[in-house]
N, C-alpha and C positions, 0 to 999 in steps of 0.2 A: 510794420511792413518794411521790407528792405529798400534801400536806395534803388536797387535794380528794379524791383517791382514798380516803384514810383516812376522811374525814368522810362521803363519799357511798356508799362500798362496804363498808367494814369496820364502822364504828360502828353502822349499822342492824342488823347481825347480832348485836350484843352484847345480853345479857340484863341486864347490870349494868356499872357503871364503877368497879370497885374498883382494879385494878392494870393498868398498861401497862408493858411492858418493851421497850425499844428496844435491839436488839443490833446494833452497828455504828453508833453514834449520831453519830459525827463530832464536830462542834462543838455539837451539841444543838439546832440551829435547827429540826429537824423534830420534836423531842421537846417543846420548850418550849410549843407551843400546847395541849398536853394536860395541863399541870400543874393547871389549874383544872377540867378535866373529870373526871379520875380522882382517887380518894383517894390513890393512890400512883403515882409515876412513877419508873422506874429506867432508867438508861442504862448500857450497857456499851460502853466504847471504850478499847482498849489503847494507841492511839497517843498518846504523851505530848505531842506537839505540838498535837494537836487536843482531847484530853480536858480540857486546862486551860482551854479556852474554854467548856466546858459551864457554864451558869449554876448558881449555888448552890441554886436552887429545885428542882433535879433531883438526886436521889441518884445519884451517878456511881460506877461500879465500874471501875477501870483494868485489867481483865482481858480477855484473849482468851478466848472461849468455844469449847469443842470437845467431843469425845467422851471424852476422858480428861484427867486433871490432870497437868500437866508444866510444866517450864520450856522455853520455845521462843523462836523468833525471829520477829518481825513485820517483814515487808518492805513498804515503802511507796514511793511515787513510782516505780512500775515497777522496784522492786528497788534503786533508788539509795540508799535509806536503810534501815537495819535497827536494830531495837531488841530487846533482851532483854525478854521479857514472861512473866508467869505465865499459863498456860492453866488454866481451871477448867471444870467442867460447870455448866450452869444448875441441874440437879437438886441440886447440892451446896449451893445457897443456901436451899432449903426455903421458897421464897416461897409465900404463900397467896393465894387468890382471884384468880388470874391470869385476866384477861379478854381481853387483846390483847397479841400479841407481834409485833414487826417484826424480821425478820432480813435484814439487807443486809450480807453479808460476802463477797461474790464467790463464788469456788469452794468456800468452806468451809461453806456453809449446811448441807449434809447432816451434816457433822461436828458442827456446833452442835446440830442437832436430835437427833442420836443421843445426845448428852449431856443432852438435855431430855425424853426419852421419859416419864419418870415424872411430870414436871410437866405435860406435855401430856395424858397419860392421866388424871391426877387432876383437873385443872381444866378441860380441854377448851376452851382459849382459841381465839379467832380468831387465825390466824397469817397474816402478810403476808410474802411472799418473792419472789425474782426468778429463782431457778435452776430450770430445767425438770426437773433431775434429782431434785428434792425431791418431785415430784408423787406418785410411787409410795409414798414414805414415808407420806404422809398417806392415800393410798388404803388402805394396809394397816391404818391406824388407824380406817378407816371414816369418814373425813372427806369432806366435799364439797370439791371444788376447782374454781376457775374462774379463767381467765386474762383479764386486762384489760390490753391492750397488752402491755408487757413484764413485767408484774407478775402474781403469783398471790395469791389469797386462799383459805385453807382454813378451813372451819368445820364444826362438829359439830352435827348435829340429832338 
């Protein structure tokens, strides 16, 4: 999701700017603009080639997120590279005052959100994602969902 979409579509739905979590942060370039806007900014990026590029001003976690905790393999570059990584759940981190979550992890978005249910139910953050299969997940939680081009925004009212 572009910075424009986050600023124009997601931020106006927020009641406060305590914590932003970027899941699938890549090199952190889409995360960095929010360091001054939120009190806390966390980035999850398991790829060791890209997570080392995340600026030190962002608290980075080198884990893959999913629905269960396990050791797994991360495939990158259309499967040409693979890395052994630790998978955790977002719920296991017990973050507080979560306002915005961006989840861009390809076909694994639903798995990530299944491991984030307690966090989402407790803090009711605005969530940005791209996988159409996730829409029903948010509807079951009584979230509003709206599609903007190829991206979705889910928010609770």
